[in-house]
ZADODREN-379883 format. One record per residue (C-alpha): residue in one letter; x, y, z; residue number from 1. Coordinates in pm, 1 decimal. Example, Ala and Ser with C-alpha at 12.3 -4.5 7.8 and 13.67 -1.06 7.14 Angstrom:
(pt "A"; (1230.0; -450.0; 780.0); 1) (pt "S"; (1367.0; -106.0; 714.0); 2) 
// end
This chain:
(pt "M"; (20642.0; 17189.1; 16742.1); 1) (pt "S"; (20300.4; 17241.1; 16825.5); 2) (pt "E"; (20178.2; 17368.7; 17145.4); 3) (pt "N"; (20041.7; 17105.6; 17411.3); 4) (pt "P"; (19665.1; 17243.1; 17456.8); 5) (pt "L"; (19686.9; 17154.7; 17830.3); 6) (pt "D"; (19991.4; 17426.6; 17863.4); 7) (pt "K"; (19749.3; 17719.6; 17832.4); 8) (pt "Y"; (19651.4; 17674.0; 18191.6); 9) (pt "G"; (20020.4; 17684.9; 18301.0); 10) (pt "L"; (19981.6; 17388.1; 18537.4); 11) (pt "N"; (20271.8; 17151.2; 18640.4); 12) (pt "E"; (20296.5; 16815.9; 18493.0); 13) (pt "H"; (20115.6; 16640.1; 18762.7); 14) (pt "C"; (19813.0; 16854.0; 18735.7); 15) (pt "N"; (19822.4; 16823.2; 18350.8); 16) (pt "S"; (19807.2; 16467.1; 18365.6); 17) (pt "I"; (19490.3; 16488.4; 18585.6); 18) (pt "L"; (19340.1; 16734.5; 18338.1); 19) (pt "K"; (19430.7; 16472.4; 18056.3); 20) (pt "Q"; (19264.2; 16204.8; 18253.7); 21) (pt "Y"; (18951.2; 16443.6; 18282.3); 22) (pt "R"; (18938.7; 16497.5; 17899.2); 23) (pt "D"; (18988.9; 16116.9; 17855.5); 24) (pt "R"; (18686.6; 16042.4; 18069.9); 25) (pt "L"; (18437.5; 16294.9; 17977.6); 26) (pt "P"; (18222.8; 16035.2; 17793.4); 27) (pt "I"; (18225.1; 15826.6; 18129.2); 28) (pt "F"; (18098.6; 16124.0; 18323.4); 29) (pt "E"; (17833.1; 16193.2; 18056.9); 30) (pt "K"; (17699.5; 15838.5; 18098.0); 31) (pt "M"; (17724.3; 15880.9; 18483.0); 32) (pt "K"; (17525.8; 16209.1; 18459.5); 33) (pt "S"; (17254.8; 16050.7; 18252.3); 34) (pt "I"; (17210.6; 15752.2; 18508.0); 35) (pt "V"; (17212.0; 15968.0; 18809.3); 36) (pt "K"; (16968.6; 16218.3; 18675.9); 37) (pt "K"; (16709.7; 15935.1; 18579.8); 38) (pt "A"; (16767.5; 15737.9; 18904.2); 39) (pt "L"; (16681.3; 16055.3; 19096.1); 40) (pt "E"; (16408.6; 16158.5; 18882.0); 41) (pt "D"; (16248.9; 15801.7; 18903.3); 42) (pt "S"; (16303.1; 15776.2; 19275.5); 43) (pt "I"; (16151.2; 16119.2; 19360.9); 44) (pt "Q"; (15864.4; 16060.7; 19147.8); 45) (pt "Q"; (15781.9; 15720.7; 19298.3); 46) (pt "N"; (15793.5; 15856.0; 19613.6); 47) (pt "H"; (15562.9; 16136.1; 19526.0); 48) (pt "I"; (15791.8; 16424.8; 19657.7); 49) (pt "Y"; (15734.2; 16754.9; 19483.1); 50) (pt "I"; (16076.3; 16940.4; 19449.8); 51) (pt "N"; (16170.0; 17280.1; 19348.5); 52) (pt "A"; (16468.9; 17167.0; 19120.1); 53) (pt "L"; (16724.0; 16898.5; 19054.6); 54) (pt "E"; (17032.7; 17034.9; 18891.9); 55) (pt "I"; (17327.3; 16825.5; 18760.5); 56) (pt "R"; (17634.2; 16917.3; 18581.2); 57) (pt "I"; (17978.7; 16821.9; 18478.4); 58) (pt "K"; (18261.9; 17040.2; 18628.2); 59) (pt "A"; (18393.8; 17262.6; 18324.5); 60) (pt "E"; (18747.0; 17205.0; 18208.9); 61) (pt "K"; (18852.7; 17553.0; 18304.4); 62) (pt "S"; (18694.4; 17539.7; 18661.3); 63) (pt "L"; (18898.1; 17212.5; 18703.3); 64) (pt "A"; (19193.8; 17375.5; 18610.3); 65) (pt "G"; (19155.8; 17655.8; 18849.3); 66) (pt "K"; (19102.7; 17395.7; 19131.3); 67) (pt "L"; (19416.0; 17221.1; 19053.5); 68) (pt "E"; (19623.9; 17527.6; 19026.9); 69) (pt "L"; (19531.9; 17586.3; 19402.2); 70) (pt "K"; (19485.9; 17205.7; 19543.8); 71) (pt "G"; (19667.4; 16991.0; 19274.1); 72) (pt "A"; (19907.0; 16848.9; 19507.7); 73) (pt "K"; (19654.6; 16686.3; 19722.0); 74) (pt "Y"; (19500.2; 16469.1; 19449.5); 75) (pt "T"; (19688.2; 16154.4; 19322.1); 76) (pt "N"; (19471.0; 16132.0; 19020.4); 77) (pt "L"; (19115.5; 16199.3; 18863.4); 78) (pt "S"; (18937.5; 15946.3; 19107.3); 79) (pt "D"; (19041.5; 16166.8; 19413.2); 80) (pt "L"; (18836.9; 16415.8; 19289.7); 81) (pt "T"; (18469.3; 16394.8; 19397.5); 82) (pt "D"; (18283.6; 16696.0; 19246.4); 83) (pt "I"; (18375.0; 16627.6; 18856.0); 84) (pt "L"; (18011.1; 16528.6; 18852.9); 85) (pt "G"; (17766.2; 16729.5; 19083.2); 86) (pt "A"; (17409.0; 16741.8; 19139.9); 87) (pt "R"; (17180.9; 16936.7; 19364.7); 88) (pt "I"; (16829.0; 16877.7; 19469.1); 89) (pt "I"; (16651.3; 17185.3; 19608.0); 90) (pt "T"; (16336.4; 17110.9; 19803.2); 91) (pt "F"; (16070.1; 17359.6; 19953.0); 92) (pt "Y"; (16069.7; 17268.9; 20308.4); 93) (pt "T"; (16355.8; 17144.5; 20557.7); 94) (pt "D"; (16202.5; 16805.5; 20655.4); 95) (pt "E"; (16197.7; 16715.6; 20273.3); 96) (pt "V"; (16569.0; 16726.4; 20263.3); 97) (pt "D"; (16599.9; 16426.5; 20518.9); 98) (pt "K"; (16318.4; 16260.4; 20297.5); 99) (pt "I"; (16542.1; 16307.7; 19992.5); 100) (pt "A"; (16860.6; 16185.7; 20171.3); 101) (pt "A"; (16687.0; 15851.3; 20274.7); 102) (pt "L"; (16600.5; 15801.1; 19901.6); 103) (pt "V"; (16950.7; 15885.3; 19775.2); 104) (pt "D"; (17080.4; 15632.1; 20056.8); 105) (pt "H"; (16861.7; 15378.8; 19878.5); 106) (pt "V"; (16965.7; 15444.2; 19530.2); 107) (pt "F"; (17343.8; 15513.4; 19569.3); 108) (pt "D"; (17656.1; 15393.5; 19765.6); 109) (pt "I"; (17733.1; 15680.7; 20014.2); 110) (pt "D"; (18087.8; 15741.1; 20121.5); 111) (pt "W"; (17991.6; 15855.1; 20458.2); 112) (pt "Q"; (18365.0; 15945.5; 20557.2); 113) (pt "N"; (18374.6; 16241.5; 20302.6); 114) (pt "S"; (17994.9; 16328.7; 20333.5); 115) (pt "I"; (17904.9; 16628.9; 20564.2); 116) (pt "D"; (17610.0; 16745.4; 20712.3); 117) (pt "K"; (17642.5; 17130.9; 20706.5); 118) (pt "R"; (17324.2; 17188.5; 20845.1); 119) (pt "K"; (17474.7; 17112.4; 21204.8); 120) (pt "M"; (17671.8; 17441.2; 21167.2); 121) (pt "H"; (17539.1; 17673.5; 21406.0); 122) (pt "E"; (17731.9; 18029.3; 21275.4); 123) (pt "L"; (17443.7; 18271.3; 21164.7); 124) (pt "H"; (17619.0; 18339.2; 20837.7); 125) (pt "S"; (17624.1; 17968.0; 20756.4); 126) (pt "F"; (17246.6; 17949.6; 20660.6); 127) (pt "G"; (17304.6; 17970.4; 20280.2); 128) (pt "Y"; (17542.1; 17692.1; 20288.0); 129) (pt "S"; (17351.7; 17476.8; 20536.0); 130) (pt "S"; (17324.1; 17192.7; 20274.7); 131) (pt "L"; (17355.0; 16806.3; 20302.8); 132) (pt "H"; (17643.6; 16698.7; 20128.1); 133) (pt "Y"; (17674.9; 16325.9; 20015.9); 134) (pt "I"; (17966.2; 16188.9; 19830.5); 135) (pt "C"; (17799.8; 15891.8; 19615.5); 136) (pt "S"; (17887.2; 15636.3; 19366.0); 137) (pt "I"; (17680.3; 15426.2; 19131.5); 138) (pt "P"; (17631.8; 15071.6; 19265.8); 139) (pt "K"; (17643.9; 14791.8; 19030.8); 140) (pt "T"; (17283.2; 14699.6; 19099.8); 141) (pt "L"; (17178.6; 15025.4; 18948.8); 142) (pt "Y"; (17382.4; 15004.4; 18640.2); 143) (pt "Y"; (17691.1; 14798.4; 18523.7); 144) (pt "D"; (17900.3; 14775.4; 18211.7); 145) (pt "P"; (18196.1; 14537.8; 18227.2); 146) (pt "E"; (18374.7; 14736.1; 17940.1); 147) (pt "H"; (18358.6; 15061.1; 18165.5); 148) (pt "P"; (18394.7; 14953.5; 18539.6); 149) (pt "E"; (18499.5; 15354.0; 18615.1); 150) (pt "I"; (18113.7; 15422.7; 18620.4); 151) (pt "N"; (18106.8; 15230.7; 18935.6); 152) (pt "K"; (18453.5; 15359.9; 19073.8); 153) (pt "Y"; (18387.4; 15751.2; 19008.6); 154) (pt "R"; (18247.5; 15935.4; 19286.5); 155) (pt "F"; (18010.9; 16224.5; 19260.7); 156) (pt "E"; (17870.3; 16496.9; 19488.9); 157) (pt "L"; (17530.8; 16551.4; 19562.9); 158) (pt "Q"; (17386.6; 16863.4; 19747.9); 159) (pt "M"; (17049.9; 16880.1; 19911.3); 160) (pt "R"; (16924.5; 17220.5; 20032.8); 161) (pt "T"; (16584.8; 17413.6; 20067.3); 162) (pt "A"; (16486.0; 17696.0; 19795.4); 163) (pt "L"; (16543.0; 17958.1; 20061.8); 164) (pt "Q"; (16894.9; 17824.3; 20141.9); 165) (pt "H"; (16964.4; 17804.5; 19756.6); 166) (pt "V"; (16841.8; 18167.5; 19708.3); 167) (pt "W"; (17046.9; 18293.4; 19988.5); 168) (pt "S"; (17353.1; 18102.6; 19885.5); 169) (pt "T"; (17341.7; 18270.6; 19538.2); 170) (pt "I"; (17273.1; 18621.7; 19667.3); 171) (pt "D"; (17555.6; 18573.6; 19914.6); 172) (pt "H"; (17799.7; 18440.0; 19682.5); 173) (pt "D"; (17707.6; 18724.6; 19428.7); 174) (pt "M"; (17758.5; 19016.1; 19689.6); 175) (pt "G"; (18041.5; 18859.5; 19908.4); 176) (pt "Y"; (18259.2; 18638.7; 19706.5); 177) (pt "K"; (18253.4; 18793.5; 19330.8); 178) (pt "T"; (18432.9; 19099.2; 19446.5); 179) (pt "D"; (18781.5; 19180.2; 19573.9); 180) (pt "V"; (18648.9; 19446.9; 19773.0); 181) (pt "E"; (18601.3; 19390.1; 20145.0); 182) (pt "I"; (18242.8; 19432.6; 20247.6); 183) (pt "P"; (18197.6; 19685.6; 20538.5); 184) (pt "K"; (18101.6; 19531.0; 20870.8); 185) (pt "E"; (17773.0; 19737.6; 20866.8); 186) (pt "Y"; (17663.9; 19533.4; 20544.6); 187) (pt "L"; (17779.2; 19208.2; 20687.8); 188) (pt "R"; (17577.8; 19264.0; 20979.6); 189) (pt "N"; (17270.2; 19329.0; 20792.6); 190) (pt "M"; (17312.9; 19023.1; 20568.5); 191) (pt "N"; (17357.2; 18801.8; 20884.0); 192) (pt "R"; (17042.3; 18957.1; 21025.7); 193) (pt "L"; (16853.7; 18857.5; 20703.4); 194) (pt "A"; (17020.4; 18509.4; 20700.7); 195) (pt "G"; (16875.3; 18454.5; 21060.4); 196) (pt "M"; (16530.4; 18569.0; 20926.9); 197) (pt "L"; (16552.1; 18326.8; 20632.9); 198) (pt "E"; (16637.4; 18054.1; 20866.4); 199) (pt "L"; (16331.4; 18105.6; 21096.3); 200) (pt "A"; (16116.5; 18126.0; 20783.3); 201) (pt "D"; (16251.5; 17808.7; 20663.1); 202) (pt "E"; (16177.2; 17646.8; 20992.5); 203) (pt "Q"; (15851.3; 17800.4; 21027.3); 204) (pt "F"; (15719.1; 17714.2; 20687.8); 205) (pt "S"; (15788.6; 17340.8; 20775.1); 206) (pt "L"; (15628.7; 17360.3; 21107.9); 207) (pt "I"; (15324.5; 17505.7; 20938.7); 208) (pt "R"; (15320.8; 17246.8; 20671.8); 209) (pt "V"; (15327.8; 16979.2; 20955.3); 210) (pt "G"; (15052.3; 17138.6; 21141.7); 211) (pt "I"; (14837.8; 17155.9; 20843.4); 212) (pt "T"; (14895.9; 16797.3; 20780.3); 213) (pt "D"; (14799.3; 16692.5; 21120.5); 214) (pt "Y"; (14485.4; 16888.9; 21109.2); 215) (pt "R"; (14390.8; 16725.9; 20778.6); 216) (pt "R"; (14452.5; 16394.6; 20923.5); 217) (pt "K"; (14242.7; 16486.0; 21235.7); 218) (pt "V"; (13976.1; 16626.7; 21033.3); 219) (pt "Q"; (13954.2; 16309.2; 20794.4); 220) (pt "S"; (13950.2; 16092.4; 21127.7); 221) (pt "L"; (13662.5; 16295.1; 21279.1); 222) (pt "V"; (13455.1; 16292.3; 20945.4); 223) (pt "A"; (13497.6; 15920.4; 20880.2); 224) (pt "S"; (13388.3; 15851.3; 21251.7); 225) (pt "G"; (13076.3; 16082.0; 21178.0); 226) (pt "K"; (13161.4; 16336.6; 21463.0); 227) (pt "F"; (13048.2; 16619.7; 21237.2); 228) (pt "D"; (12965.9; 16858.9; 21537.6); 229) (pt "E"; (13324.1; 16853.7; 21614.0); 230) (pt "V"; (13446.1; 16951.4; 21258.3); 231) (pt "P"; (13463.3; 17297.7; 21156.3); 232) (pt "L"; (13336.8; 17403.8; 20797.2); 233) (pt "D"; (13614.3; 17486.4; 20551.5); 234) (pt "G"; (13744.5; 17383.0; 20218.8); 235) (pt "D"; (13920.8; 17073.9; 20354.5); 236) (pt "T"; (13654.9; 16951.7; 20576.5); 237) (pt "F"; (13378.0; 17000.0; 20325.8); 238) (pt "S"; (13586.6; 16798.9; 20047.4); 239) (pt "N"; (13630.1; 16515.1; 20315.6); 240) (pt "Y"; (13262.1; 16546.7; 20379.6); 241) (pt "M"; (13159.6; 16519.5; 19993.6); 242) (pt "K"; (13367.3; 16194.9; 19948.6); 243) (pt "L"; (13098.8; 16045.9; 20170.9); 244) (pt "N"; (12834.8; 16144.2; 19927.7); 245) (pt "P"; (12617.7; 16281.6; 20206.0); 246) (pt "F"; (12326.5; 16370.3; 19959.0); 247) (pt "D"; (12333.9; 16056.2; 19754.0); 248) (pt "K"; (12032.5; 15885.0; 19947.6); 249) (pt "L"; (11802.4; 16194.7; 19870.9); 250) (pt "N"; (11935.3; 16255.6; 19511.0); 251) (pt "K"; (11839.0; 15877.7; 19442.2); 252) (pt "K"; (11487.6; 15922.0; 19606.1); 253) (pt "I"; (11430.7; 16229.3; 19388.7); 254) (pt "A"; (11543.0; 16055.9; 19052.3); 255) (pt "A"; (11316.8; 15766.8; 19132.9); 256) (pt "I"; (11025.5; 16008.8; 19066.1); 257) (pt "N"; (11100.3; 15997.5; 18701.0); 258) (pt "Q"; (11329.8; 15710.9; 18687.3); 259) (pt "A"; (11608.7; 15974.2; 18591.7); 260) (pt "E"; (11978.3; 15922.6; 18579.8); 261) (pt "I"; (12185.2; 16141.5; 18801.0); 262) (pt "H"; (12460.4; 16350.3; 18649.5); 263) (pt "D"; (12753.6; 16438.4; 18857.2); 264) (pt "S"; (12827.8; 16810.2; 18916.2); 265) (pt "D"; (13057.4; 17007.5; 19075.2); 266) (pt "M"; (12946.5; 17069.7; 19438.8); 267) (pt "T"; (13224.7; 17287.5; 19567.4); 268) (pt "G"; (13005.7; 17601.5; 19531.9); 269) (pt "Y"; (12774.1; 17490.7; 19810.5); 270) (pt "L"; (13073.5; 17560.1; 20043.0); 271) (pt "K"; (13011.0; 17944.9; 19986.9); 272) (pt "V"; (12610.3; 17880.8; 20028.5); 273) (pt "F"; (12671.8; 17718.8; 20375.0); 274) (pt "R"; (12894.7; 17993.1; 20479.0); 275) (pt "F"; (12616.0; 18229.8; 20343.5); 276) (pt "L"; (12375.7; 18029.8; 20582.9); 277) (pt "R"; (12640.6; 18082.3; 20863.4); 278) (pt "F"; (12691.8; 17740.6; 20913.3); 279) (pt "K"; (12990.1; 17667.2; 21135.3); 280) (pt "T"; (13037.3; 17285.3; 21148.8); 281) (pt "L"; (12946.5; 16982.8; 20929.7); 282) (pt "G"; (12711.5; 16918.2; 21204.4); 283) (pt "D"; (12495.3; 17207.3; 21088.9); 284) (pt "V"; (12475.5; 17059.5; 20745.1); 285) (pt "E"; (12397.9; 16730.4; 20887.5); 286) (pt "K"; (12102.9; 16883.4; 21087.6); 287) (pt "M"; (11973.7; 17078.6; 20784.9); 288) (pt "K"; (11968.6; 16746.9; 20607.8); 289) (pt "A"; (11810.2; 16567.7; 20895.1); 290) (pt "H"; (11515.3; 16819.2; 20945.1); 291) (pt "F"; (11430.6; 16916.4; 20595.5); 292) (pt "S"; (11499.7; 16598.0; 20369.0); 293) (pt "D"; (11106.9; 16533.0; 20338.4); 294) (pt "D"; (11020.9; 16877.2; 20248.2); 295) (pt "A"; (11299.3; 16903.3; 19985.2); 296) (pt "Y"; (11167.4; 16557.0; 19842.8); 297) (pt "Q"; (10840.3; 16695.6; 19823.7); 298) (pt "L"; (10970.7; 17024.4; 19650.3); 299) (pt "A"; (11122.7; 16787.0; 19385.8); 300) (pt "V"; (10805.3; 16600.5; 19309.1); 301) (pt "Y"; (10643.5; 16959.4; 19239.8); 302) (pt "Q"; (10949.8; 17043.2; 19026.1); 303) (pt "I"; (10958.1; 16737.3; 18792.6); 304) (pt "A"; (10666.2; 16507.9; 18828.6); 305) (pt "G"; (10460.8; 16498.8; 18547.4); 306) (pt "T"; (10756.9; 16609.5; 18302.6); 307) (pt "D"; (10962.0; 16412.5; 18084.9); 308) (pt "I"; (11297.2; 16513.9; 18262.8); 309) (pt "D"; (11489.4; 16199.5; 18285.7); 310) (pt "I"; (11836.5; 16322.6; 18405.3); 311) (pt "I"; (11906.4; 16530.9; 18713.2); 312) (pt "N"; (12214.3; 16701.3; 18873.4); 313) (pt "S"; (12361.1; 16573.7; 19169.8); 314) (pt "S"; (12321.9; 16916.4; 19320.5); 315) (pt "V"; (11927.5; 16899.3; 19311.7); 316) (pt "A"; (11916.4; 16757.1; 19654.8); 317) (pt "V"; (12147.3; 17005.2; 19835.3); 318) (pt "Q"; (11988.1; 17296.2; 19632.2); 319) (pt "N"; (11629.2; 17182.2; 19749.6); 320) (pt "L"; (11757.0; 17138.4; 20123.6); 321) (pt "V"; (11882.1; 17498.0; 20101.3); 322) (pt "V"; (11565.0; 17635.3; 19950.8); 323) (pt "V"; (11361.0; 17468.3; 20234.4); 324) (pt "Y"; (11598.2; 17562.4; 20495.1); 325) (pt "L"; (11569.6; 17937.4; 20386.3); 326) (pt "L"; (11204.3; 17943.8; 20378.3); 327) (pt "S"; (11136.7; 17764.5; 20675.3); 328) (pt "N"; (11348.6; 18017.7; 20874.2); 329) (pt "G"; (11157.6; 18325.1; 20753.9); 330) (pt "G"; (11355.4; 18394.1; 20426.3); 331) (pt "G"; (11155.8; 18497.2; 20115.7); 332) (pt "E"; (11219.4; 18554.6; 19761.2); 333) (pt "L"; (11464.4; 18781.8; 19818.5); 334) (pt "A"; (11678.5; 18524.2; 20040.4); 335) (pt "L"; (11645.3; 18276.2; 19767.4); 336) (pt "K"; (11782.0; 18544.2; 19508.2); 337) (pt "S"; (12076.0; 18617.2; 19734.8); 338) (pt "M"; (12149.1; 18248.6; 19750.2); 339) (pt "F"; (12131.5; 18188.7; 19390.5); 340) (pt "D"; (12372.4; 18506.4; 19367.9); 341) (pt "V"; (12613.7; 18333.4; 19614.8); 342) (pt "L"; (12602.1; 18029.8; 19405.9); 343) (pt "Y"; (12595.7; 18135.4; 19032.4); 344) (pt "G"; (12735.8; 18478.3; 19063.5); 345) (pt "E"; (12502.8; 18796.7; 19074.4); 346) (pt "S"; (12280.6; 18847.2; 18771.0); 347) (pt "D"; (11911.5; 18940.4; 18693.6); 348) (pt "Y"; (11848.6; 18579.9; 18602.1); 349) (pt "N"; (11841.1; 18497.2; 18964.1); 350) (pt "N"; (11561.9; 18696.4; 19014.9); 351) (pt "K"; (11354.0; 18451.9; 18764.5); 352) (pt "R"; (11520.1; 18173.5; 18952.8); 353) (pt "A"; (11397.8; 18296.2; 19287.4); 354) (pt "A"; (11061.5; 18370.3; 19171.6); 355) (pt "R"; (10994.0; 18038.6; 19006.4); 356) (pt "M"; (11134.4; 17844.6; 19321.3); 357) (pt "M"; (10902.1; 18061.7; 19544.0); 358) (pt "A"; (10608.9; 18010.0; 19333.5); 359) (pt "T"; (10654.2; 17617.8; 19346.0); 360) (pt "A"; (10742.7; 17617.0; 19740.5); 361) (pt "K"; (10424.3; 17787.6; 19808.6); 362) (pt "Q"; (10201.9; 17504.1; 19704.9); 363) (pt "L"; (10402.2; 17277.8; 19971.6); 364) (pt "S"; (10278.1; 17217.2; 20337.8); 365) (pt "F"; (10584.7; 17344.4; 20516.4); 366) (pt "M"; (10512.0; 17690.9; 20393.2); 367) (pt "N"; (10169.4; 17696.7; 20574.6); 368) (pt "K"; (10301.1; 17582.0; 20893.1); 369) 
// end
């Protein structure tokens, strides 16, 4: 008589019957896994949330047998177990856990009675286990197959936590639960201290992110309203400023000299130039534009009038503005060379650039004021 393959786990008849259900229903859980994975990926992508990871697995038979050996009496049948299918979403920030939870509530049916928010636990050592745990099922509105109604009846577990919580949980589990040796109190104390530090870091990362987001919104509002003197010059503010095409009018005027086309070029290098000029706000850039646009245009006339140039870069206007600004404020060929070094990187060729620009500028009236 052949041995029952389930007997290898040494379980009682009741637990063996649940394990047999598990084997028979594996195709159902495989289908559920693909449905849940796709639904989560689509929802996260559509809502433009950038996560650290999405993990989904079906509990291994050996793992289920171990659970039944310990707790089998509390389960009537397979449907009582809510973690045969398990998913985990790992976010970068604590506030994104709540955003993910809101999406999950829209996508799946939630068993609120059996779901738990472990983030409300206040024990110091609980940091790594402060996940938000939802017990979910697939609604018929998401997927329904009349031949397999179990897909909508079986529940699954979904954990949501931050990357720091996940890392800590993994480390703590490795050091604290995969050994039969009791950990000395001095090491547990140090682990608890580290857990507190990581929890504080988790909170601060989210607060800093919120602060930066609020700052960017304020900057966008100030730039859009034209309150440039109130806007400090930095990468974010310069990017928003450039969206207004502040040098477009001068570029078009220069292009009209030869009826030239304007070729868009990367302007980000001029942030370094403005810092080189010690500009502090976008208002400083606007003042330069207001005071020196006419001379910058005249410089362009000397540069391209009488030539066959029919394409100009969109950087011509701002470069000429900077040249005129430098020379009008007592700078000379050396100052021009330094500006080109900042813009293009240090090279001997910038000496030639500066010399040519100086020779052209000498012909203009602003040099003789």
